[in-house]
C-alpha positions as a Markdown table, in Angstrom:
| # | Residue | x | y | z |
|---|---|---|---|---|
| 1 | Met | 0.0 | 0.0 | 0.0 |
| 2 | Ala | 1.3 | 3.4 | -0.9 |
| 3 | Asp | 2.1 | 5.9 | 1.9 |
| 4 | Val | 0.4 | 9.2 | 2.1 |
| 5 | Phe | 3.3 | 11.1 | 0.5 |
| 6 | Gln | 3.1 | 8.8 | -2.5 |
| 7 | Ile | -0.7 | 9.1 | -2.7 |
| 8 | Ala | -0.5 | 12.9 | -2.6 |
| 9 | Glu | 2.3 | 13.0 | -5.2 |
| 10 | Met | 0.4 | 10.7 | -7.5 |
| 11 | Ala | -2.8 | 12.7 | -7.0 |
| 12 | Lys | -0.9 | 15.8 | -8.1 |
| 13 | Phe | 0.1 | 14.1 | -11.3 |
| 14 | Ala | -3.4 | 12.8 | -11.8 |
| 15 | Ala | -4.8 | 16.3 | -11.4 |
| 16 | Gln | -2.5 | 17.5 | -14.2 |
| 17 | Asp | -3.7 | 14.7 | -16.4 |
| 18 | Ala | -7.3 | 15.5 | -15.6 |
| 19 | Leu | -6.9 | 18.8 | -17.4 |
| 20 | Lys | -6.9 | 16.8 | -20.6 |
| 21 | Leu | -10.2 | 15.0 | -19.9 |
| 22 | Ser | -13.1 | 15.7 | -22.2 |
| 23 | Thr | -16.6 | 16.1 | -20.8 |
| 24 | Glu | -17.6 | 12.9 | -22.6 |
| 25 | Ile | -14.9 | 10.9 | -20.8 |
| 26 | Lys | -15.8 | 12.4 | -17.4 |
| 27 | Asn | -19.5 | 11.6 | -18.0 |
| 28 | Gln | -18.6 | 8.0 | -19.0 |
| 29 | Ala | -16.7 | 7.6 | -15.7 |
| 30 | Leu | -19.8 | 8.8 | -13.8 |
| 31 | Ser | -22.0 | 6.4 | -15.8 |
| 32 | Glu | -19.7 | 3.5 | -14.9 |
| 33 | Ile | -19.8 | 4.5 | -11.2 |
| 34 | Ala | -23.6 | 4.7 | -11.1 |
| 35 | Gln | -23.9 | 1.4 | -12.8 |
| 36 | Ile | -21.5 | -0.5 | -10.5 |
| 37 | Leu | -23.2 | 1.0 | -7.4 |
| 38 | Glu | -26.6 | -0.1 | -8.8 |
| 39 | Asn | -25.3 | -3.6 | -9.4 |
| 40 | Asn | -23.8 | -4.0 | -6.0 |
| 41 | Lys | -26.4 | -2.6 | -3.6 |
| 42 | Glu | -26.5 | -5.7 | -1.5 |
| 43 | Val | -22.7 | -5.8 | -1.3 |
| 44 | Ile | -22.7 | -2.2 | 0.0 |
| 45 | Leu | -25.6 | -2.8 | 2.5 |
| 46 | Asn | -23.9 | -6.0 | 3.8 |
| 47 | Ala | -20.7 | -4.0 | 4.4 |
| 48 | Asn | -22.7 | -1.3 | 6.1 |
| 49 | Lys | -24.4 | -3.9 | 8.3 |
| 50 | Lys | -20.9 | -5.0 | 9.6 |
| 51 | Asp | -20.1 | -1.3 | 10.5 |
| 52 | Leu | -23.4 | -1.0 | 12.3 |
| 53 | Glu | -22.8 | -4.1 | 14.3 |
| 54 | Asn | -19.3 | -2.9 | 15.3 |
| 55 | Ala | -20.8 | 0.5 | 16.2 |
| 56 | Glu | -23.3 | -1.1 | 18.6 |
| 57 | Asn | -20.4 | -2.2 | 20.7 |
| 58 | Ser | -18.8 | 1.2 | 20.9 |
| 59 | Asp | -19.7 | 4.6 | 22.5 |
| 60 | Ile | -20.8 | 6.1 | 19.2 |
| 61 | Ser | -23.5 | 8.8 | 19.5 |
| 62 | Thr | -27.0 | 8.4 | 18.2 |
| 63 | Ser | -26.5 | 11.2 | 15.7 |
| 64 | Met | -23.4 | 9.6 | 14.3 |
| 65 | Leu | -25.1 | 6.2 | 14.2 |
| 66 | Asn | -27.9 | 7.8 | 12.1 |
| 67 | Arg | -25.3 | 9.2 | 9.7 |
| 68 | Leu | -23.5 | 5.9 | 9.5 |
| 69 | Lys | -26.6 | 3.8 | 8.5 |
| 70 | Leu | -27.3 | 3.2 | 4.8 |
| 71 | Asp | -30.7 | 2.0 | 3.6 |
| 72 | Glu | -32.4 | 1.7 | 0.3 |
| 73 | Asn | -33.4 | 5.3 | 0.3 |
| 74 | Lys | -29.9 | 6.6 | 0.9 |
| 75 | Leu | -28.5 | 4.3 | -1.7 |
| 76 | Arg | -31.1 | 5.4 | -4.2 |
| 77 | Asp | -30.2 | 9.1 | -3.5 |
| 78 | Met | -26.5 | 8.3 | -3.7 |
| 79 | Ile | -26.8 | 6.7 | -7.1 |
| 80 | Ala | -29.2 | 9.4 | -8.3 |
| 81 | Gly | -26.6 | 12.0 | -7.2 |
| 82 | Val | -24.0 | 10.5 | -9.4 |
| 83 | Lys | -26.3 | 10.4 | -12.4 |
| 84 | Asp | -27.4 | 14.0 | -11.8 |
| 85 | Ile | -23.8 | 15.2 | -11.8 |
| 86 | Ala | -23.3 | 13.5 | -15.2 |
| 87 | Val | -26.0 | 15.6 | -16.8 |
| 88 | Leu | -24.8 | 18.9 | -15.3 |
| 89 | Glu | -22.8 | 21.4 | -17.3 |
| 90 | Asp | -19.1 | 20.9 | -17.2 |
| 91 | Pro | -17.8 | 23.6 | -14.9 |
| 92 | Val | -14.3 | 23.6 | -16.4 |
| 93 | Asn | -13.2 | 26.0 | -19.2 |
| 94 | Lys | -16.2 | 28.2 | -18.8 |
| 95 | Ile | -15.6 | 31.8 | -20.0 |
| 96 | Tyr | -16.8 | 34.1 | -17.3 |
| 97 | Trp | -16.1 | 37.2 | -19.5 |
| 98 | Ser | -13.9 | 38.3 | -22.3 |
| 99 | Lys | -12.8 | 41.8 | -23.2 |
| 100 | Asp | -10.3 | 43.7 | -25.4 |
| 101 | Ile | -8.2 | 45.7 | -23.0 |
| 102 | Ala | -6.4 | 47.3 | -25.9 |
| 103 | Asp | -6.4 | 47.0 | -29.7 |
| 104 | Gly | -5.2 | 43.4 | -30.4 |
| 105 | Ile | -5.0 | 42.4 | -26.7 |
| 106 | Thr | -7.8 | 40.2 | -25.4 |
| 107 | Leu | -8.3 | 39.2 | -21.7 |
| 108 | Lys | -10.4 | 36.2 | -20.7 |
| 109 | Lys | -11.4 | 35.0 | -17.2 |
| 110 | Ile | -11.9 | 31.2 | -17.4 |
| 111 | Ser | -12.8 | 28.5 | -14.9 |
| 112 | Cys | -10.3 | 25.8 | -14.0 |
| 113 | Pro | -10.0 | 23.0 | -11.4 |
| 114 | Ile | -8.5 | 23.7 | -8.0 |
| 115 | Gly | -6.2 | 20.7 | -8.3 |
| 116 | Val | -5.9 | 18.2 | -5.4 |
| 117 | Ile | -8.6 | 18.2 | -2.7 |
| 118 | Gly | -8.4 | 16.4 | 0.6 |
| 119 | Val | -11.8 | 15.5 | 2.1 |
| 120 | Ile | -12.0 | 14.3 | 5.7 |
| 121 | Phe | -15.4 | 13.1 | 6.9 |
| 122 | Glu | -17.0 | 11.2 | 9.7 |
| 123 | Ala | -19.6 | 8.4 | 9.6 |
| 124 | Arg | -21.4 | 9.1 | 6.3 |
| 125 | Pro | -20.2 | 6.5 | 3.8 |
| 126 | Asp | -22.5 | 7.8 | 1.0 |
| 127 | Val | -20.2 | 10.9 | 1.0 |
| 128 | Ile | -17.5 | 8.9 | -1.0 |
| 129 | Ser | -19.5 | 8.6 | -4.2 |
| 130 | Gln | -20.8 | 12.2 | -3.9 |
| 131 | Ile | -17.4 | 13.7 | -3.5 |
| 132 | Ala | -15.6 | 11.4 | -6.0 |
| 133 | Ser | -18.3 | 12.3 | -8.6 |
| 134 | Leu | -18.0 | 16.0 | -8.1 |
| 135 | Ala | -14.2 | 15.8 | -8.2 |
| 136 | Ile | -14.3 | 13.8 | -11.5 |
| 137 | Lys | -16.8 | 16.2 | -13.2 |
| 138 | Ser | -14.7 | 19.3 | -12.0 |
| 139 | Ser | -11.4 | 17.6 | -13.1 |
| 140 | Asn | -10.0 | 17.6 | -9.6 |
| 141 | Ala | -8.0 | 14.8 | -7.9 |
| 142 | Val | -9.3 | 13.9 | -4.5 |
| 143 | Ile | -7.9 | 12.2 | -1.4 |
| 144 | Leu | -10.7 | 10.8 | 0.9 |
| 145 | Lys | -10.5 | 9.9 | 4.6 |
| 146 | Gly | -13.6 | 8.5 | 6.1 |
| 147 | Gly | -14.2 | 7.7 | 9.8 |
| 148 | Ser | -13.1 | 4.3 | 11.1 |
| 149 | Glu | -16.7 | 3.6 | 12.2 |
| 150 | Ala | -17.6 | 3.2 | 8.5 |
| 151 | Ser | -14.4 | 1.5 | 7.3 |
| 152 | Glu | -16.2 | -1.6 | 5.8 |
| 153 | Thr | -18.6 | 0.5 | 3.8 |
| 154 | Asn | -16.0 | 3.1 | 2.8 |
| 155 | Asn | -13.6 | 0.5 | 1.5 |
| 156 | Thr | -16.4 | -1.3 | -0.4 |
| 157 | Ile | -17.7 | 1.8 | -2.1 |
| 158 | Phe | -14.2 | 3.0 | -2.9 |
| 159 | Asn | -13.2 | -0.3 | -4.4 |
| 160 | Leu | -16.3 | -0.3 | -6.6 |
| 161 | Ile | -15.5 | 3.2 | -7.8 |
| 162 | Lys | -11.9 | 2.3 | -8.6 |
| 163 | Thr | -13.2 | -0.8 | -10.6 |
| 164 | Ala | -15.6 | 1.4 | -12.5 |
| 165 | Leu | -12.9 | 4.0 | -13.4 |
| 166 | Ser | -10.6 | 1.3 | -14.6 |
| 167 | Lys | -13.1 | 0.6 | -17.4 |
| 168 | Val | -12.7 | 4.1 | -18.8 |
| 169 | Pro | -9.8 | 4.4 | -21.3 |
| 170 | Gly | -7.4 | 7.1 | -20.5 |
| 171 | Phe | -8.8 | 7.9 | -17.1 |
| 172 | Pro | -6.1 | 8.9 | -14.6 |
| 173 | Tyr | -5.8 | 6.0 | -12.2 |
| 174 | Asn | -4.9 | 8.1 | -9.1 |
| 175 | Met | -7.6 | 10.7 | -9.5 |
| 176 | Val | -9.7 | 9.2 | -6.6 |
| 177 | Asn | -7.8 | 8.0 | -3.5 |
| 178 | Leu | -8.6 | 6.7 | 0.0 |
| 179 | Ile | -6.4 | 6.9 | 3.1 |
| 180 | His | -7.3 | 5.1 | 6.3 |
| 181 | Ser | -5.8 | 6.2 | 9.6 |
| 182 | Arg | -5.5 | 9.2 | 11.8 |
| 183 | Glu | -1.7 | 9.1 | 11.2 |
| 184 | Asp | -2.5 | 9.4 | 7.5 |
| 185 | Val | -4.5 | 12.5 | 8.2 |
| 186 | Lys | -1.6 | 14.0 | 10.2 |
| 187 | Glu | 0.7 | 13.4 | 7.3 |
| 188 | Met | -1.8 | 14.7 | 4.7 |
| 189 | Leu | -2.2 | 18.0 | 6.6 |
| 190 | Lys | 1.6 | 18.7 | 6.1 |
| 191 | Met | 1.5 | 18.3 | 2.3 |
| 192 | Asp | 0.7 | 21.8 | 1.2 |
| 193 | Glu | 3.1 | 21.3 | -1.7 |
| 194 | Tyr | 0.7 | 18.7 | -3.2 |
| 195 | Ile | -2.8 | 19.4 | -1.7 |
| 196 | Asp | -4.6 | 22.6 | -2.6 |
| 197 | Leu | -7.7 | 22.5 | -0.4 |
| 198 | Ile | -8.9 | 20.5 | 2.6 |
| 199 | Ile | -12.6 | 20.0 | 3.3 |
| 200 | Pro | -13.6 | 18.6 | 6.7 |
| 201 | Arg | -17.1 | 17.2 | 7.2 |
| 202 | Gly | -17.8 | 16.2 | 10.7 |
| 203 | Ser | -17.8 | 17.4 | 14.3 |
| 204 | Asn | -16.8 | 20.7 | 15.7 |
| 205 | Ser | -13.7 | 19.2 | 17.2 |
| 206 | Leu | -12.7 | 17.6 | 13.9 |
| 207 | Val | -13.0 | 20.9 | 12.0 |
| 208 | Lys | -11.1 | 22.8 | 14.6 |
| 209 | Tyr | -8.3 | 20.2 | 14.7 |
| 210 | Ile | -7.9 | 20.4 | 10.9 |
| 211 | Lys | -7.8 | 24.2 | 10.9 |
| 212 | Glu | -5.2 | 24.3 | 13.7 |
| 213 | Asn | -2.9 | 21.7 | 12.1 |
| 214 | Thr | -2.4 | 22.7 | 8.5 |
| 215 | Lys | -1.2 | 25.4 | 6.2 |
| 216 | Ile | -3.5 | 24.2 | 3.5 |
| 217 | Pro | -6.6 | 26.3 | 2.9 |
| 218 | Val | -9.7 | 24.8 | 4.7 |
| 219 | Leu | -13.3 | 25.0 | 3.4 |
| 220 | Gly | -16.2 | 24.0 | 5.6 |
| 221 | His | -18.1 | 24.7 | 8.8 |
| 222 | Ala | -17.5 | 23.8 | 12.4 |
| 223 | Asp | -21.1 | 24.1 | 13.6 |
| 224 | Gly | -24.6 | 23.8 | 12.2 |
| 225 | Ile | -26.5 | 26.0 | 14.6 |
| 226 | Cys | -29.6 | 26.8 | 12.5 |
| 227 | His | -32.5 | 29.1 | 13.6 |
| 228 | Ile | -36.1 | 29.6 | 12.7 |
| 229 | Tyr | -37.6 | 33.0 | 13.7 |
| 230 | Val | -41.4 | 33.0 | 13.9 |
| 231 | Asp | -42.5 | 36.6 | 13.3 |
| 232 | Glu | -45.6 | 38.3 | 14.5 |
| 233 | Ala | -47.0 | 38.1 | 11.0 |
| 234 | Ala | -46.4 | 34.4 | 10.6 |
| 235 | Asn | -49.0 | 31.8 | 9.6 |
| 236 | Leu | -48.8 | 29.7 | 12.8 |
| 237 | Glu | -49.7 | 26.3 | 11.3 |
| 238 | Lys | -47.2 | 26.9 | 8.5 |
| 239 | Ala | -44.6 | 27.8 | 11.1 |
| 240 | Cys | -45.3 | 24.5 | 13.1 |
| 241 | Asp | -45.0 | 22.4 | 9.9 |
| 242 | Ile | -41.7 | 24.0 | 9.0 |
| 243 | Ile | -40.2 | 23.6 | 12.5 |
| 244 | Ile | -41.3 | 20.0 | 12.8 |
| 245 | Asp | -39.7 | 19.2 | 9.4 |
| 246 | Ala | -36.5 | 21.1 | 10.1 |
| 247 | Lys | -36.1 | 19.3 | 13.5 |
| 248 | Cys | -37.5 | 15.9 | 13.0 |
| 249 | Gln | -37.0 | 14.9 | 9.3 |
| 250 | Tyr | -33.3 | 14.2 | 10.0 |
| 251 | Pro | -32.2 | 15.6 | 13.4 |
| 252 | Ala | -28.5 | 14.6 | 13.0 |
| 253 | Ala | -28.0 | 16.8 | 9.9 |
| 254 | Cys | -26.1 | 20.0 | 10.1 |
| 255 | Asn | -29.1 | 21.9 | 8.5 |
| 256 | Ala | -31.6 | 20.7 | 11.2 |
| 257 | Val | -33.0 | 23.6 | 13.2 |
| 258 | Glu | -31.5 | 23.9 | 16.8 |
| 259 | Thr | -33.1 | 27.1 | 18.0 |
| 260 | Val | -36.6 | 28.6 | 17.5 |
| 261 | Leu | -37.1 | 32.3 | 18.2 |
| 262 | Val | -40.7 | 33.4 | 18.8 |
| 263 | Asn | -41.9 | 37.0 | 18.6 |
| 264 | Asp | -43.3 | 38.1 | 22.0 |
| 265 | Lys | -46.6 | 39.3 | 20.4 |
| 266 | Ile | -47.7 | 35.7 | 19.4 |
| 267 | Lys | -46.3 | 33.7 | 22.3 |
| 268 | Arg | -49.6 | 33.1 | 24.0 |
| 269 | Glu | -51.2 | 31.7 | 20.8 |
| 270 | Phe | -48.2 | 30.0 | 19.3 |
| 271 | Ile | -46.2 | 28.4 | 22.1 |
| 272 | Pro | -49.0 | 25.9 | 23.2 |
| 273 | Leu | -49.5 | 24.9 | 19.5 |
| 274 | Leu | -45.8 | 24.4 | 18.9 |
| 275 | Phe | -45.1 | 22.6 | 22.1 |
| 276 | Gly | -48.0 | 20.2 | 21.5 |
| 277 | Lys | -46.6 | 19.3 | 18.1 |
| 278 | Leu | -43.0 | 19.0 | 19.3 |
| 279 | Lys | -44.0 | 16.7 | 22.1 |
| 280 | Ser | -46.1 | 14.5 | 19.8 |
| 281 | Asn | -43.0 | 14.1 | 17.6 |
| 282 | Gly | -40.8 | 13.1 | 20.5 |
| 283 | Val | -38.8 | 16.3 | 20.7 |
| 284 | Thr | -37.3 | 17.4 | 24.0 |
| 285 | Ile | -37.7 | 21.1 | 24.6 |
| 286 | Asn | -35.3 | 23.5 | 26.3 |
| 287 | Ser | -36.1 | 27.2 | 26.8 |
| 288 | Asp | -35.4 | 30.5 | 28.3 |
| 289 | Arg | -36.7 | 31.3 | 31.8 |
| 290 | Ile | -39.7 | 33.3 | 30.5 |
| 291 | Ile | -41.2 | 30.3 | 28.7 |
| 292 | Glu | -40.2 | 27.9 | 31.5 |
| 293 | Glu | -42.3 | 29.8 | 34.1 |
| 294 | Asp | -45.5 | 29.3 | 32.0 |
| 295 | Tyr | -44.9 | 25.9 | 30.6 |
| 296 | Thr | -43.0 | 24.0 | 33.3 |
| 297 | Gly | -44.4 | 20.6 | 32.3 |
| 298 | Phe | -43.1 | 20.9 | 28.8 |
| 299 | Ile | -39.6 | 22.1 | 29.5 |
| 300 | Asn | -36.6 | 19.8 | 30.0 |
| 301 | Glu | -34.1 | 22.5 | 31.2 |
| 302 | Ile | -33.3 | 26.2 | 31.1 |
| 303 | Val | -30.8 | 27.0 | 28.3 |
| 304 | Asp | -27.5 | 28.4 | 29.5 |
| 305 | Asp | -25.7 | 28.1 | 26.1 |
| 306 | Trp | -27.5 | 29.3 | 23.0 |
| 307 | His | -24.5 | 28.4 | 20.8 |
| 308 | Lys | -25.3 | 24.7 | 20.9 |
| 309 | Glu | -25.8 | 22.1 | 18.2 |
| 310 | Tyr | -27.8 | 19.1 | 19.5 |
| 311 | Gly | -27.8 | 16.9 | 16.4 |
| 312 | Asp | -30.8 | 15.1 | 18.0 |
| 313 | Lys | -34.5 | 15.5 | 18.7 |
| 314 | Ile | -33.8 | 18.3 | 21.1 |
| 315 | Ile | -34.6 | 22.0 | 20.5 |
| 316 | Ser | -34.2 | 25.4 | 22.2 |
| 317 | Val | -37.0 | 27.9 | 22.2 |
| 318 | Lys | -36.6 | 31.6 | 23.1 |
| 319 | Ile | -38.9 | 34.6 | 23.2 |
| 320 | Val | -37.6 | 37.8 | 21.4 |
| 321 | His | -39.3 | 41.2 | 21.5 |
| 322 | Asp | -38.9 | 42.0 | 17.8 |
| 323 | Leu | -37.2 | 41.3 | 14.5 |
| 324 | Asp | -34.1 | 43.3 | 15.5 |
| 325 | Glu | -33.5 | 41.1 | 18.5 |
| 326 | Ala | -34.0 | 38.0 | 16.4 |
| 327 | Ile | -31.4 | 39.1 | 13.9 |
| 328 | Ser | -29.0 | 40.1 | 16.8 |
| 329 | His | -29.4 | 36.7 | 18.5 |
| 330 | Ile | -28.8 | 34.8 | 15.2 |
| 331 | Asn | -25.7 | 36.8 | 14.3 |
| 332 | Arg | -24.3 | 36.4 | 17.8 |
| 333 | Tyr | -25.0 | 32.7 | 18.5 |
| 334 | Gly | -25.5 | 31.2 | 15.1 |
| 335 | Ser | -22.8 | 29.5 | 13.0 |
| 336 | Gly | -23.5 | 31.3 | 9.7 |
| 337 | His | -25.0 | 28.1 | 8.2 |
| 338 | Thr | -28.8 | 28.4 | 7.5 |
| 339 | Asp | -31.4 | 30.5 | 9.2 |
| 340 | Cys | -35.1 | 31.1 | 8.4 |
| 341 | Ile | -37.9 | 33.5 | 9.0 |
| 342 | Val | -41.6 | 32.5 | 9.0 |
| 343 | Thr | -43.7 | 35.5 | 8.1 |
| 344 | Glu | -46.3 | 36.8 | 5.7 |
| 345 | Asn | -44.8 | 40.3 | 5.7 |
| 346 | Asp | -42.5 | 40.7 | 2.7 |
| 347 | Asp | -40.7 | 43.8 | 4.1 |
| 348 | Thr | -39.9 | 42.0 | 7.4 |
| 349 | Ala | -38.6 | 39.0 | 5.4 |
| 350 | Asp | -36.5 | 41.2 | 3.2 |
| 351 | Lys | -34.9 | 42.9 | 6.3 |
| 352 | Phe | -34.2 | 39.5 | 7.9 |
| 353 | Met | -32.7 | 38.1 | 4.8 |
| 354 | Thr | -30.5 | 41.1 | 4.3 |
| 355 | Tyr | -29.1 | 41.5 | 7.8 |
| 356 | Val | -28.8 | 37.9 | 9.0 |
| 357 | Asp | -25.1 | 37.0 | 8.1 |
| 358 | Ser | -25.5 | 33.4 | 7.1 |
| 359 | Ala | -24.6 | 31.3 | 4.0 |
| 360 | Gly | -28.3 | 30.5 | 3.6 |
| 361 | Val | -31.2 | 32.8 | 4.6 |
| 362 | Tyr | -34.7 | 31.4 | 4.0 |
| 363 | Lys | -38.3 | 32.6 | 4.1 |
| 364 | Asn | -41.1 | 30.2 | 4.9 |
| 365 | Ile | -39.2 | 27.0 | 4.2 |
| 366 | Ser | -37.5 | 24.3 | 6.2 |
| 367 | Thr | -33.7 | 24.7 | 6.8 |
| 368 | Arg | -33.4 | 21.0 | 5.7 |
| 369 | Phe | -33.4 | 22.4 | 2.1 |
| 370 | Ala | -29.8 | 23.6 | 2.6 |
| 371 | Asp | -28.3 | 20.8 | 0.6 |
| 372 | Gly | -26.4 | 20.6 | -2.7 |
| 373 | Phe | -28.7 | 17.9 | -4.1 |
| 374 | Arg | -31.8 | 19.9 | -3.3 |
| 375 | Tyr | -30.2 | 23.0 | -4.8 |
| 376 | Gly | -29.8 | 21.1 | -8.1 |
| 377 | Phe | -26.0 | 20.7 | -7.7 |
| 378 | Gly | -26.3 | 16.9 | -8.1 |
| 379 | Ala | -24.5 | 16.6 | -4.7 |
| 380 | Glu | -22.1 | 18.6 | -2.5 |
| 381 | Val | -18.7 | 18.2 | -0.9 |
| 382 | Gly | -20.0 | 20.0 | 2.1 |
| 383 | Ile | -21.6 | 23.2 | 3.3 |
| 384 | Ser | -19.3 | 26.1 | 3.8 |
| 385 | Thr | -19.7 | 29.1 | 6.1 |
| 386 | Asn | -16.5 | 30.7 | 4.7 |
| 387 | Lys | -16.7 | 34.1 | 3.2 |
| 388 | Thr | -14.0 | 33.5 | 0.6 |
| 389 | His | -14.1 | 31.3 | -2.5 |
| 390 | Ala | -17.3 | 29.3 | -1.8 |
| 391 | Arg | -20.3 | 29.6 | 0.6 |
| 392 | Gly | -23.3 | 27.4 | 1.4 |
| 393 | Pro | -23.6 | 24.0 | -0.3 |
| 394 | Val | -20.5 | 23.5 | -2.3 |
| 395 | Gly | -21.1 | 21.7 | -5.6 |
| 396 | Leu | -19.3 | 21.8 | -8.9 |
| 397 | Asp | -18.7 | 25.5 | -9.1 |
| 398 | Gly | -17.3 | 25.5 | -5.6 |
| 399 | Leu | -14.6 | 23.0 | -6.8 |
| 400 | Thr | -13.3 | 25.4 | -9.5 |
| 401 | Ile | -11.3 | 28.5 | -9.4 |
| 402 | Tyr | -10.3 | 30.7 | -12.3 |
| 403 | Lys | -7.4 | 31.9 | -14.3 |
| 404 | Tyr | -6.8 | 34.9 | -16.6 |
| 405 | Lys | -5.8 | 34.2 | -20.2 |
| 406 | Leu | -4.3 | 37.1 | -22.1 |
| 407 | Phe | -3.9 | 36.9 | -25.8 |
| 408 | Gly | -1.6 | 39.3 | -27.7 |
| 409 | Asn | 0.7 | 39.6 | -30.8 |
| 410 | Gly | 4.1 | 40.7 | -29.7 |
| 411 | Asp | 2.7 | 43.5 | -27.5 |
| 412 | Ile | 5.1 | 45.2 | -25.0 |
| 413 | Val | 4.4 | 47.4 | -21.9 |
| 414 | Ser | 6.9 | 50.0 | -23.0 |
| 415 | Asp | 4.5 | 51.1 | -25.8 |
| 416 | Phe | 1.9 | 51.9 | -23.3 |
| 417 | Ile | 4.3 | 53.6 | -20.9 |
| 418 | Ser | 5.6 | 55.8 | -23.7 |
| 419 | Gly | 2.1 | 56.8 | -24.8 |
| 420 | Asn | 2.4 | 55.2 | -28.2 |
| 421 | Arg | -0.5 | 52.9 | -27.3 |
| 422 | Lys | -3.5 | 53.2 | -24.9 |
| 423 | Phe | -5.6 | 50.8 | -23.0 |
| 424 | Asn | -9.3 | 50.7 | -23.9 |
| 425 | Lys | -11.6 | 52.5 | -21.5 |
């Protein structure tokens, strides 16, 4: 087995070879991957079953166990994601703009791959096919490191992908790679000569560790503390439906709602309605002291930390006096991931969506829509709360950068300095 240095070095060469790949070859590779995954569903599920059995004998959290488990629905979505990426426009060599900066001199801004991307993720084995497919379509080489809790499933899916790619003539062999241990990760983080970007997908502690231990640029988010603010002009039934979906549809997801803010003017009418529905869906409720005093029987505990991601069927509820307090709370305690307002007042919604500083700001819709697949990206390598390069669900465009191409005909700067030639205005 190659060591991490060799893997990174070979991935760098593969990234250079990938620049030569046509859209047709990349789509053929994706088609082969989708087909082999379809043909080996039982093999993948059996491998996942072994991981789940091993996990039951460990101290793995409920939220991580939920991410680890594959079923028919996740497999279906995984395969559909690969197929969807194949039909998307090739993000490489797109001309963003072209202009003549002087007579006979043309400047073009053109998209290109980032190069070699390292992706470190926990628990979710379906991530391998998503990221590999996005990397292939965007002509990037990728080095993957999954959590040990999903090793059987990770290895199975990875080996199937490698088998599929071997059927594509001229496809770079080392474009998709897998490393296995924590020591491998430590070594990978040192390889800024070969790796251009690191994307961590996992716990807060994982992301912080990555950021503190590498010179390589890091793209991602540490927390998924998402809010829903229920405005005084909200449709209350609509608000309940959105909150239940955002909390219960998949509580372990980073885009699940963690805190609900309720406008003081509707608390008497809305809180009993909301709490009844939360309880009937098995959600544990934490709150501020104002709510606890009136609804003692519903409340589990008083919240002392509003910057908290539960990743489970637990939710925090707080009363705010107005929109400004809601915005202030979100910008202070949120993680810049995804936040929503429920209101029928367009002006209020516009103010919320302008001043809440998050990658995704929503009106009257579940935060669970914060997903590359649901955005029509085919899949995502992760969700970024960064403010440079890419933000929100990162799909194909987020895996490209750009270069400037300048076309001339023996032109020299001295002619412009002397005044013999001029730049176009």
